[in-house]
C-alpha positions in Angstrom: -22.5 -13.4 17.8 -21.5 -16.9 16.5 -24.2 -19.7 16.1 -22.9 -21.4 19.5 -23.8 -18.0 21.2 -27.3 -17.4 19.9 -30.3 -18.0 22.1 -32.5 -20.7 21.3 -35.8 -19.9 19.8 -39.1 -21.3 21.2 -41.1 -22.8 18.8 -44.9 -22.5 18.9 -47.8 -23.9 16.8 -49.9 -20.8 15.9 -53.2 -22.7 16.4 -55.0 -25.9 16.8 -55.2 -26.4 12.8 -51.5 -26.5 12.5 -51.5 -29.0 15.5 -54.0 -30.8 13.5 -51.9 -30.7 10.0 -49.2 -32.2 12.4 -51.3 -34.8 14.0 -52.4 -36.1 10.6 -49.0 -37.0 9.1 -47.9 -40.5 8.9 -45.3 -41.5 11.6 -42.3 -41.2 9.4 -43.3 -37.7 8.0 -44.4 -36.6 11.6 -40.9 -37.5 13.1 -39.0 -35.8 10.2 -41.3 -32.6 10.6 -40.7 -32.6 14.4 -36.9 -33.1 13.9 -37.1 -30.1 11.4 -39.0 -27.9 13.8 -36.3 -28.9 16.8 -33.6 -27.8 14.6 -35.6 -24.3 13.7 -35.2 -23.6 17.2 -31.4 -23.5 17.0 -31.1 -22.1 13.7 -34.6 -20.2 12.6 -33.2 -19.3 9.1 -31.3 -22.6 7.9 -29.6 -23.2 4.5 -32.4 -23.8 2.1 -34.8 -21.9 3.7 -36.9 -19.6 1.5 -38.2 -16.0 2.4 -41.6 -15.7 1.3 -42.9 -12.2 2.7 -41.3 -10.0 5.5 -40.4 -12.2 8.3 -42.5 -15.5 6.9 -40.2 -18.1 5.9 -40.5 -21.8 4.5 -38.4 -24.9 4.8 -38.9 -28.0 3.0 -39.4 -31.5 4.6 -39.4 -33.9 1.9 -42.8 -33.1 0.1 -44.0 -31.1 3.0 -43.6 -27.4 3.8 -43.4 -25.7 7.1 -44.5 -21.9 7.0 -43.2 -20.0 9.8 -42.7 -16.4 11.2 -39.6 -15.3 12.8 -39.8 -13.3 15.8 -36.1 -12.2 16.5 -37.1 -9.9 19.3 -38.8 -12.3 21.4 -36.7 -15.3 20.3 -39.8 -17.1 18.8 -40.9 -19.2 15.8 -44.7 -19.3 15.1 -45.5 -22.3 12.9 -48.4 -21.2 10.5 -48.9 -24.3 8.5 -47.5 -27.7 7.6 -48.6 -28.6 4.2 -47.8 -31.2 1.4 -46.7 -29.2 -1.6 -49.3 -28.4 -4.3 -50.6 -25.4 -6.3 -52.4 -23.9 -3.1 -49.5 -24.5 -0.5 -48.6 -20.9 -0.3 -52.1 -19.3 -1.0 -53.2 -17.1 1.8 -49.8 -16.8 3.5 -50.5 -13.2 4.0 -53.2 -14.0 6.2 -52.0 -17.0 8.5 -50.2 -14.5 10.7 -52.6 -11.7 11.4 
């Protein structure tokens, strides 16, 4: 199946905390993150993404990291965190999607 034939994925924010993380971004950063989320709907594993654990990936958007789970069976992406890169960015990611 080619990229053009692949179904588009539904992108969901996992909870209200993720929505607050998104809403707290400056306008320019907000626009870039939203653009990347829309792009993930077409290609959930873009060039430059990194597999963290099982079906959990991260993609970079400037100084921010989008941590998300790819559910191929249901054509869904669940965004678990939108964080600025720091020492604790990936701490506790195992528990985000439980």
